[in-house]
Backbone bond lengths (Angstrom), bond angles and torsions (degrees), N, CA, C in turn:
res aa  C-N    CA-C-N  psi(-1)  N-CA   C-N-CA  omega(-1)  CA-C   N-CA-C  phi
1 M - - - 1.454 - - 1.529 110.30 -
2 S 1.327 117.40 134.87 1.451 121.35 175.77 1.526 110.23 -82.09
3 E 1.312 117.34 -27.20 1.453 122.66 -179.17 1.520 109.84 -75.19
4 K 1.348 115.61 138.63 1.457 119.38 178.81 1.526 110.34 -63.98
5 P 1.334 117.95 138.26 1.467 119.71 175.47 1.530 110.12 -61.83
6 R 1.336 116.24 135.60 1.464 120.76 -178.75 1.525 110.61 -93.90
7 V 1.320 115.57 130.38 1.462 122.65 178.94 1.526 108.15 -125.14
8 M 1.331 116.70 138.14 1.471 119.67 175.02 1.524 110.14 -116.98
9 I 1.328 115.39 135.64 1.457 122.29 175.49 1.522 107.64 -109.83
10 V 1.326 116.65 124.92 1.468 121.46 -177.74 1.522 108.50 -118.87
11 D 1.319 116.43 108.66 1.468 120.00 -177.55 1.521 108.34 -163.33
12 D 1.335 117.09 140.65 1.461 119.93 177.66 1.527 111.52 -80.60
13 D 1.335 117.09 -4.66 1.472 122.23 176.47 1.530 108.31 -86.91
14 E 1.331 115.74 103.62 1.460 120.11 -175.70 1.527 112.28 -64.70
15 N 1.324 117.73 -34.86 1.470 120.85 179.79 1.522 111.35 -64.50
16 L 1.346 115.87 -42.74 1.461 119.38 178.12 1.526 110.27 -62.96
17 C 1.311 116.28 -44.61 1.469 120.27 179.39 1.521 110.82 -59.27
18 R 1.331 116.04 -44.36 1.464 120.72 -179.33 1.535 110.93 -62.82
19 T 1.316 116.96 -43.82 1.470 120.90 -178.73 1.534 111.41 -64.41
20 L 1.328 115.33 -49.55 1.466 118.59 -179.98 1.524 111.39 -62.98
21 S 1.327 117.27 -38.94 1.466 121.04 179.57 1.517 110.98 -60.46
22 L 1.343 116.49 -46.11 1.467 120.29 -179.46 1.518 111.66 -61.19
23 V 1.336 116.06 -45.18 1.465 120.61 -178.95 1.532 111.01 -63.62
24 L 1.327 116.41 -47.07 1.462 120.18 -176.50 1.527 111.83 -71.22
25 N 1.330 116.96 -34.80 1.465 119.45 175.67 1.522 110.93 -61.45
26 R 1.322 116.08 -41.75 1.473 120.11 179.03 1.526 111.55 -64.00
27 K 1.325 116.09 -28.77 1.467 120.75 179.34 1.540 111.93 -84.18
28 G 1.322 116.91 0.32 1.458 119.72 175.35 1.514 115.62 96.75
29 Y 1.339 117.49 11.70 1.456 120.32 -179.96 1.530 110.81 -92.33
30 D 1.313 115.58 148.39 1.464 122.96 174.82 1.528 106.42 -90.70
31 V 1.328 116.99 107.91 1.467 121.36 -170.28 1.526 112.19 -104.86
32 T 1.329 114.94 131.43 1.460 122.78 173.44 1.521 108.17 -115.75
33 V 1.321 117.00 142.40 1.466 121.52 -179.06 1.526 109.89 -118.09
34 A 1.320 116.02 139.44 1.469 122.08 172.20 1.524 107.19 -132.71
35 H 1.331 116.79 142.12 1.463 120.36 -176.45 1.530 113.45 -106.60
36 S 1.334 116.50 8.29 1.467 119.90 177.91 1.523 109.20 -157.42
37 G 1.342 115.30 163.99 1.455 119.95 177.93 1.517 112.59 -60.69
38 P 1.349 119.14 -50.61 1.468 119.93 -179.92 1.528 113.04 -59.00
39 E 1.345 117.20 -37.23 1.463 119.83 178.37 1.527 110.47 -65.79
40 A 1.339 117.06 -39.77 1.462 121.39 178.28 1.522 110.53 -63.00
41 I 1.319 117.02 -43.58 1.468 121.76 179.84 1.519 110.11 -60.36
42 S 1.332 116.17 -43.08 1.461 121.01 179.71 1.524 111.37 -61.52
43 K 1.322 116.90 -40.43 1.467 120.68 -178.58 1.528 111.04 -71.07
44 V 1.337 117.37 -34.15 1.470 120.94 177.56 1.527 110.65 -67.94
45 E 1.323 116.46 -31.88 1.467 120.36 176.39 1.524 111.03 -65.03
46 E 1.338 116.34 -28.70 1.460 121.03 -177.60 1.529 112.73 -81.08
47 Q 1.332 117.43 -34.73 1.464 120.41 -175.58 1.532 110.53 -163.15
48 P 1.343 116.93 156.53 1.468 119.97 177.10 1.528 110.99 -82.41
49 F 1.316 116.02 158.66 1.466 121.81 176.72 1.524 109.12 -126.32
50 A 1.329 115.97 142.62 1.461 120.00 176.95 1.520 110.49 -67.03
51 M 1.343 116.06 -29.77 1.459 120.82 -176.06 1.519 108.92 -157.30
52 I 1.335 116.68 141.27 1.467 122.08 175.84 1.524 108.55 -126.00
53 F 1.342 116.40 127.29 1.457 121.53 173.46 1.528 106.70 -103.52
54 M 1.317 116.22 117.86 1.469 122.25 -169.27 1.528 111.34 -120.90
55 D 1.332 116.46 118.33 1.462 120.30 174.08 1.530 108.94 -66.52
56 I 1.308 117.42 139.66 1.463 120.34 -178.90 1.529 111.19 -78.32
57 K 1.339 116.97 -46.46 1.469 119.89 -173.05 1.526 109.91 -100.43
58 M 1.332 115.83 104.17 1.462 122.41 177.91 1.527 108.67 -132.21
59 P 1.343 117.26 154.20 1.476 119.53 177.48 1.521 111.22 -59.88
60 G 1.325 116.73 143.01 1.462 119.97 179.26 1.515 110.72 76.08
61 M 1.303 116.83 -115.52 1.471 121.86 179.69 1.529 110.24 -76.42
62 D 1.338 117.81 122.99 1.460 118.88 178.45 1.535 110.48 -78.31
63 G 1.336 115.97 171.21 1.457 120.77 -174.35 1.515 114.10 -64.69
64 V 1.315 116.90 -32.55 1.466 119.74 179.89 1.528 110.19 -69.71
65 E 1.320 116.65 -41.17 1.467 120.25 176.68 1.522 110.72 -62.57
66 A 1.333 115.79 -40.78 1.465 119.77 178.10 1.526 110.67 -64.83
67 F 1.328 116.84 -40.65 1.465 121.74 178.09 1.523 110.40 -59.98
68 E 1.316 117.06 -42.87 1.472 120.59 178.62 1.529 111.07 -58.94
69 E 1.326 116.53 -43.11 1.464 120.42 -179.37 1.525 111.04 -69.52
70 I 1.322 116.41 -37.52 1.470 120.57 178.85 1.524 110.48 -63.64
71 Q 1.319 116.55 -38.28 1.470 120.20 178.76 1.526 111.98 -61.84
72 K 1.327 116.78 -31.67 1.460 120.09 178.39 1.524 111.10 -68.22
73 I 1.332 116.14 -28.49 1.460 121.48 -179.50 1.524 110.49 -86.43
74 R 1.332 115.51 -46.84 1.471 121.04 -179.49 1.525 107.98 -134.76
75 S 1.318 115.46 98.17 1.467 119.94 -174.48 1.527 112.48 -65.62
76 D 1.345 116.51 -18.38 1.465 119.94 -178.75 1.531 112.08 -95.32
77 A 1.334 117.74 9.88 1.461 120.80 -178.44 1.529 110.61 -57.91
78 V 1.338 116.59 134.26 1.468 122.35 179.30 1.525 107.45 -103.63
79 V 1.329 115.83 112.56 1.467 121.18 -172.77 1.523 110.74 -125.16
80 T 1.329 115.38 130.39 1.461 121.91 171.04 1.524 107.50 -111.42
81 M 1.323 116.33 128.64 1.461 121.54 -178.57 1.535 110.19 -85.09
82 M 1.333 115.85 152.09 1.466 121.50 176.23 1.530 108.50 -129.85
83 T 1.331 116.77 142.96 1.463 119.11 178.62 1.523 111.41 -157.80
84 A 1.330 114.35 149.18 1.470 120.94 173.58 1.521 110.42 -111.23
85 Y 1.328 116.04 2.46 1.465 120.77 -172.32 1.526 112.19 -116.02
86 A 1.322 115.27 162.62 1.463 121.15 175.55 1.525 107.70 -85.00
87 V 1.301 115.86 83.33 1.475 121.23 -178.27 1.535 108.32 -121.35
88 E 1.332 115.09 58.49 1.462 119.59 -172.83 1.523 112.94 -60.16
89 G 1.347 116.29 -33.15 1.465 118.79 178.83 1.514 111.32 -62.46
90 L 1.335 116.72 -44.10 1.462 120.99 178.98 1.525 111.22 -69.47
91 V 1.323 116.26 -38.31 1.466 120.13 177.63 1.526 110.10 -60.36
92 E 1.324 115.74 -47.54 1.469 120.35 179.84 1.528 111.21 -61.26
93 K 1.325 116.09 -41.71 1.465 119.68 179.51 1.522 110.71 -63.78
94 A 1.344 117.03 -42.77 1.468 120.86 179.45 1.521 111.06 -61.43
95 L 1.317 116.74 -42.67 1.470 120.17 179.88 1.525 110.99 -66.91
96 C 1.329 116.72 -37.46 1.465 120.24 177.47 1.529 111.15 -65.84
97 L 1.331 116.54 -31.16 1.464 120.83 178.40 1.528 112.20 -75.55
98 G 1.343 115.37 -13.90 1.458 118.43 177.58 1.509 115.07 112.23
99 A 1.348 117.72 16.92 1.461 119.84 176.16 1.526 109.71 -59.98
100 Q 1.335 115.95 145.45 1.460 121.60 -177.96 1.523 111.77 -65.35
101 G 1.328 115.85 -33.29 1.452 120.70 -179.09 1.509 110.09 171.18
102 V 1.343 116.66 -169.93 1.460 122.06 -179.07 1.519 109.08 -133.88
103 L 1.340 116.15 133.30 1.463 122.18 173.11 1.518 107.79 -110.95
104 Y 1.338 116.19 132.57 1.461 119.80 -179.07 1.525 110.20 -98.99
105 K 1.330 115.06 138.45 1.459 121.03 -179.41 1.526 110.58 -81.27
106 P 1.335 118.44 149.86 1.458 126.08 -1.28 1.536 111.50 -64.29
107 V 1.312 115.65 134.15 1.459 120.82 -173.27 1.522 110.79 -68.99
108 D 1.324 115.22 130.62 1.460 122.54 175.91 1.534 107.92 -82.79
109 L 1.325 117.41 114.32 1.470 121.36 -176.28 1.531 112.21 -61.26
110 K 1.313 116.71 -32.26 1.469 119.52 177.53 1.529 110.60 -64.51
111 K 1.337 116.56 -37.40 1.468 120.50 178.21 1.520 110.82 -68.53
112 V 1.330 116.47 -35.99 1.468 120.02 176.44 1.523 109.68 -60.49
113 M 1.324 116.64 -47.88 1.465 120.56 -178.20 1.526 111.80 -65.61
114 S 1.332 116.87 -42.14 1.467 119.53 -179.23 1.528 110.54 -66.66
115 T 1.336 117.44 -33.63 1.470 121.04 177.27 1.521 110.20 -64.63
116 I 1.324 116.83 -46.26 1.463 120.44 179.64 1.515 111.17 -63.81
117 E 1.324 116.79 -43.44 1.464 120.65 -178.77 1.531 111.38 -63.44
118 A 1.335 116.35 -39.22 1.475 119.63 179.26 1.524 110.31 -65.48
119 V 1.326 116.29 -42.96 1.469 120.11 178.98 1.518 110.58 -65.69
120 S 1.330 117.16 -40.59 1.466 121.12 -179.91 1.523 110.79 -61.31
121 R 1.322 116.90 -40.03 1.475 119.91 178.69 1.521 110.58 -63.67
122 E 1.328 116.18 -40.56 1.465 120.16 -178.10 1.516 112.72 -72.59
123 H 1.360 116.03 -28.70 1.455 119.66 -173.29 1.531 113.51 -106.60
124 T 1.328 116.00 24.36 1.453 119.18 176.02 1.522 109.39 -63.17
125 G 1.316 115.86 139.35 1.460 119.60 -177.24 1.519 113.49 -67.38
126 V 1.320 115.43 159.69 1.471 122.19 178.51 1.528 108.88 -127.86
127 N 1.328 115.99 168.62 1.461 121.69 176.83 1.530 109.38 -81.35
128 I 1.314 116.29 123.60 1.466 121.63 -177.72 1.525 109.52 -125.11
129 L 1.324 115.97 136.59 1.462 121.98 174.54 1.528 108.47 -113.87
130 V 1.327 116.26 122.72 1.467 122.00 176.87 1.527 107.51 -100.69
131 V 1.331 116.54 121.23 1.461 121.53 -177.57 1.524 108.33 -114.77
132 D 1.328 116.42 107.06 1.463 120.41 -177.79 1.525 108.61 -160.65
133 D 1.331 117.01 132.25 1.463 119.80 179.31 1.525 112.00 -81.26
134 D 1.329 116.97 -8.68 1.456 121.14 173.82 1.533 107.40 -83.71
135 Q 1.329 116.27 103.48 1.463 120.66 -174.02 1.520 112.45 -60.13
136 S 1.322 116.74 -37.20 1.456 120.54 -179.95 1.524 111.28 -62.04
137 T 1.341 115.97 -45.30 1.468 120.38 178.61 1.521 110.78 -63.43
138 A 1.332 116.61 -44.69 1.464 121.48 -177.84 1.528 111.03 -61.64
139 I 1.327 116.81 -44.52 1.465 120.59 -178.87 1.522 110.55 -67.67
140 T 1.337 116.45 -41.53 1.468 120.02 178.38 1.520 111.14 -59.71
141 L 1.331 116.20 -48.11 1.466 119.95 179.72 1.524 111.16 -63.39
142 K 1.320 116.43 -41.65 1.468 119.83 179.56 1.521 110.64 -59.83
143 N 1.322 116.92 -46.74 1.468 120.41 -178.18 1.527 112.19 -64.64
144 I 1.335 116.10 -43.74 1.470 119.98 -178.83 1.530 110.79 -65.02
145 L 1.325 116.94 -45.95 1.462 120.50 -177.84 1.524 111.82 -70.45
146 A 1.327 117.23 -34.46 1.466 120.12 177.59 1.524 110.58 -64.36
147 R 1.342 116.48 -36.62 1.467 119.56 177.95 1.523 111.89 -66.42
148 Q 1.333 116.23 -20.67 1.466 120.52 176.49 1.525 111.61 -85.15
149 G 1.338 117.31 0.21 1.461 120.97 176.82 1.510 115.19 98.04
150 H 1.329 117.94 7.79 1.461 120.69 -178.90 1.530 111.15 -89.96
151 A 1.325 115.90 153.61 1.460 122.05 173.42 1.527 106.90 -91.83
152 V 1.322 117.01 112.59 1.464 120.91 -169.71 1.522 111.28 -119.53
153 S 1.343 115.93 132.21 1.459 122.04 172.61 1.524 107.71 -124.78
154 T 1.324 116.51 163.86 1.461 120.28 -177.79 1.518 110.96 -129.87
155 A 1.323 114.20 157.55 1.472 121.77 174.39 1.522 107.31 -143.72
156 S 1.334 116.86 141.56 1.464 120.28 -174.10 1.530 113.51 -104.31
157 S 1.337 117.25 4.93 1.460 120.85 177.50 1.519 109.16 -152.33
158 G 1.335 115.40 165.73 1.457 119.15 178.44 1.514 112.13 -63.25
159 E 1.345 116.45 -41.68 1.464 120.51 179.79 1.529 111.24 -63.04
160 A 1.349 115.47 -43.11 1.464 119.56 179.91 1.528 111.00 -65.53
161 A 1.337 116.14 -34.61 1.460 120.22 178.83 1.527 110.98 -65.43
162 I 1.314 116.52 -43.25 1.471 120.69 179.92 1.525 110.19 -62.86
163 Q 1.339 116.44 -43.33 1.460 120.46 179.00 1.531 111.17 -64.41
164 A 1.339 116.27 -43.05 1.464 120.51 179.57 1.528 111.14 -62.87
165 A 1.331 115.78 -40.12 1.469 120.48 -179.41 1.521 112.01 -67.95
166 Q 1.337 116.89 -29.49 1.459 120.25 177.05 1.532 111.14 -70.46
167 K 1.328 115.63 -36.77 1.470 119.90 -179.39 1.524 111.49 -76.20
168 Q 1.331 116.13 -42.92 1.460 121.74 -178.57 1.521 109.14 -138.52
169 P 1.340 117.91 91.71 1.473 120.51 -176.24 1.534 111.68 -57.17
170 P 1.320 117.64 121.11 1.470 119.91 179.01 1.524 110.67 -78.57
171 E 1.327 115.32 149.20 1.457 119.96 173.00 1.528 109.81 -83.81
172 I 1.330 115.20 -33.99 1.464 121.76 177.25 1.526 108.24 -131.78
173 A 1.320 116.77 135.99 1.464 121.15 176.06 1.517 109.15 -123.83
174 L 1.320 116.16 131.17 1.468 122.31 173.63 1.518 105.70 -104.34
175 I 1.332 117.52 112.04 1.460 121.16 -167.71 1.526 111.49 -121.44
176 D 1.336 115.21 119.57 1.462 119.98 173.58 1.529 108.12 -72.53
177 M 1.324 116.91 141.29 1.461 120.38 -176.38 1.528 112.72 -76.37
178 K 1.336 116.42 -35.58 1.459 120.00 -174.40 1.528 109.13 -100.51
179 L 1.327 115.60 102.31 1.456 122.04 -176.10 1.526 110.13 -126.65
180 P 1.326 117.36 154.61 1.463 118.27 173.65 1.528 110.19 -68.13
181 G 1.321 117.12 141.39 1.471 120.24 -178.56 1.514 110.72 75.32
182 I 1.308 116.91 -123.82 1.463 121.98 179.69 1.530 109.63 -66.46
183 N 1.342 117.07 128.66 1.466 119.01 -179.16 1.531 111.24 -75.34
184 G 1.328 114.84 171.25 1.458 120.04 -176.03 1.516 114.13 -60.73
185 L 1.329 117.21 -36.77 1.463 120.30 179.41 1.519 110.98 -63.80
186 D 1.328 116.86 -49.57 1.463 119.86 -178.29 1.526 111.31 -66.06
187 A 1.333 116.43 -36.31 1.464 119.52 176.94 1.529 110.10 -63.65
188 Y 1.337 115.97 -43.92 1.462 120.29 178.62 1.529 111.23 -60.46
189 L 1.324 116.93 -47.09 1.468 120.12 -178.36 1.524 111.47 -62.15
190 A 1.337 116.57 -38.33 1.462 120.22 179.20 1.534 110.92 -67.43
191 M 1.317 116.18 -42.64 1.468 120.05 179.33 1.521 111.44 -68.12
192 K 1.323 115.59 -38.87 1.466 120.16 -179.19 1.525 111.15 -66.59
193 K 1.330 115.89 -33.88 1.465 119.97 178.79 1.520 110.59 -63.83
194 E 1.328 116.07 -40.64 1.467 121.00 179.77 1.524 112.24 -77.68
195 N 1.337 115.72 -30.47 1.463 120.70 -174.33 1.532 109.49 -135.54
196 P 1.337 117.58 80.07 1.472 121.14 -174.66 1.525 114.61 -60.10
197 D 1.333 117.67 -22.49 1.462 120.28 -178.22 1.527 112.94 -82.92
198 M 1.322 117.28 -7.36 1.460 120.57 179.58 1.527 110.51 -66.62
199 T 1.326 116.23 140.21 1.465 122.03 175.46 1.525 108.48 -111.00
200 A 1.326 116.17 131.59 1.472 119.88 -176.24 1.522 111.79 -115.92
201 V 1.316 114.58 140.19 1.461 122.81 169.90 1.524 105.90 -114.48
202 M 1.328 116.72 118.78 1.461 121.05 -178.24 1.534 109.63 -87.36
203 M 1.335 115.40 146.43 1.466 120.43 -178.73 1.534 109.49 -131.14
204 T 1.326 115.80 145.48 1.458 118.47 175.69 1.525 111.61 -160.91
205 G 1.307 115.07 150.66 1.452 121.40 171.84 1.516 111.16 -105.90
206 Y 1.346 115.63 5.49 1.470 121.63 -176.76 1.526 108.77 -121.85
207 R 1.310 114.94 73.84 1.466 121.02 -172.50 1.527 112.85 -56.49
208 Q 1.337 118.11 -53.91 1.470 120.39 -175.88 1.523 112.00 -69.83
209 E 1.318 115.93 -45.52 1.464 120.05 -177.91 1.524 112.04 -61.18
210 M 1.313 116.55 -35.95 1.463 121.13 -173.49 1.533 113.65 -94.40
211 T 1.316 117.94 -1.20 1.468 120.06 -174.95 1.527 113.84 -52.62
212 P 1.347 120.25 -48.18 1.469 119.19 179.93 1.531 112.79 -59.53
213 M 1.334 117.06 -42.62 1.466 119.80 -179.91 1.527 111.44 -70.09
214 L 1.327 116.48 -35.50 1.461 119.79 177.74 1.524 110.81 -63.76
215 E 1.334 115.85 -41.76 1.464 119.93 177.60 1.517 110.97 -62.24
216 S 1.330 116.31 -38.76 1.470 120.21 178.14 1.530 110.45 -65.54
217 A 1.328 116.68 -40.69 1.463 120.45 179.53 1.526 111.10 -63.60
218 L 1.330 116.18 -42.74 1.463 119.84 179.32 1.525 111.40 -65.74
219 K 1.336 116.62 -37.40 1.468 120.04 176.67 1.526 111.17 -65.52
220 A 1.344 115.34 -26.55 1.471 120.21 179.06 1.529 111.08 -93.05
221 D 1.333 115.68 23.28 1.470 122.90 172.92 1.519 116.06 78.42
222 A 1.326 118.81 18.11 1.465 118.43 168.42 1.527 107.79 -60.87
223 Y 1.332 116.73 144.50 1.463 120.56 -171.39 1.518 112.01 -70.85
224 T 1.327 116.61 -47.85 1.460 120.57 -179.08 1.523 109.35 -165.99
225 V 1.325 115.84 179.55 1.463 122.55 178.31 1.529 108.55 -124.71
226 L 1.332 116.43 134.87 1.457 121.80 173.57 1.523 108.37 -116.94
227 Y 1.314 115.44 137.29 1.467 119.99 -177.10 1.526 110.63 -103.20
228 K 1.315 114.40 139.52 1.464 120.74 178.33 1.534 110.20 -83.22
229 P 1.339 118.00 148.35 1.466 126.73 0.36 1.530 111.12 -67.80
230 L 1.325 116.25 135.86 1.455 121.58 -174.09 1.526 111.49 -67.93
231 E 1.329 115.02 140.75 1.461 121.31 173.04 1.525 105.34 -96.06
232 M 1.347 116.36 107.04 1.467 120.73 -169.64 1.524 112.82 -62.56
233 G 1.337 116.54 -34.27 1.455 118.22 178.71 1.520 111.63 -61.00
234 A 1.331 116.57 -43.58 1.468 121.28 179.34 1.521 110.53 -65.82
235 L 1.338 116.48 -41.52 1.467 119.78 179.96 1.529 110.89 -63.23
236 L 1.334 116.90 -46.21 1.462 120.02 -179.38 1.525 111.60 -63.18
237 K 1.325 116.47 -37.32 1.467 119.68 178.67 1.523 110.55 -63.08
238 I 1.332 116.90 -42.89 1.471 120.91 179.87 1.526 110.51 -65.69
239 V 1.331 116.58 -46.54 1.461 120.34 -179.86 1.525 110.54 -61.49
240 N 1.329 116.48 -41.16 1.461 120.32 179.18 1.527 111.16 -63.12
241 E 1.329 117.17 -43.47 1.468 121.02 178.11 1.526 110.86 -60.67
242 L 1.344 115.51 -44.24 1.463 119.62 -179.54 1.519 111.78 -66.60
243 A 1.342 116.69 -40.03 1.455 120.76 -179.94 1.529 110.82 -62.48
244 I 1.344 116.87 -41.74 1.452 120.86 178.54 1.533 110.38 -62.96
245 K 1.344 116.28 -42.82 1.470 119.93 178.19 1.524 111.13 -61.57
246 K 1.350 115.31 -42.40 1.474 119.66 179.94 1.522 110.67 -61.41
247 R 1.325 116.44 -45.05 1.449 119.51 -177.23 1.529 111.82 -70.12
248 K 1.326 117.12 -37.36 1.470 119.39 177.16 1.522 110.32 -65.82
249 G 1.342 115.56 -38.05 1.466 119.84 177.69 1.516 111.72 -64.96
250 A 1.359 115.34 -37.85 1.465 119.92 179.98 1.514 111.07 -70.74
251 G 1.371 114.55 -29.19 1.457 118.55 -178.49 1.501 111.23 -80.61
């Protein structure tokens, strides 16, 4: 990615925010600061972050409550909690909700950097091909996935998808089942034959009509099926899981 990774620090301690911001800016990160849970939620609504460091104990809304709300907006949000207090109940709840981990204050700057680096390795983007004849859907998916750091291309037919996959083999393909010309199943099988390591997520707005073909795709190792209208949080979670698997496999 040419764009600097975005990190948000959420803490009512202005000195801590200032210190972490200076350190992370020097390391090349684009840092945003929020001093309360509601402010953090508002900033997450505006843009995604590669990593969020969230203080647990803040006036009003605590960090765990803010994390819960952030998950509703971006289910793939990567959050590490911070605390100077013995709040084991809140820590346990945050970890159960899917927090990346907990840093205890005074915060060790080396641990902050190692946490970000570990997450960055896991969340490295992958090559994704979106196959859909609905241009609006294809562009929306391309924009959303590109903002997550992935290299995304699109194809509007089965034939175009096969040609695109030959030129640039995708690691993940999101394939609509109902396409002009070659249908999504046949396009998937052709691409999979050329690129056995490709992972496909099938998509359709015609659940009953497409059931036989969807079953065939799943038998041929398609990863899963998503039904339209797409729930973007679920899609991003699946893509993120697959991307992590791809990168761990490559490593």
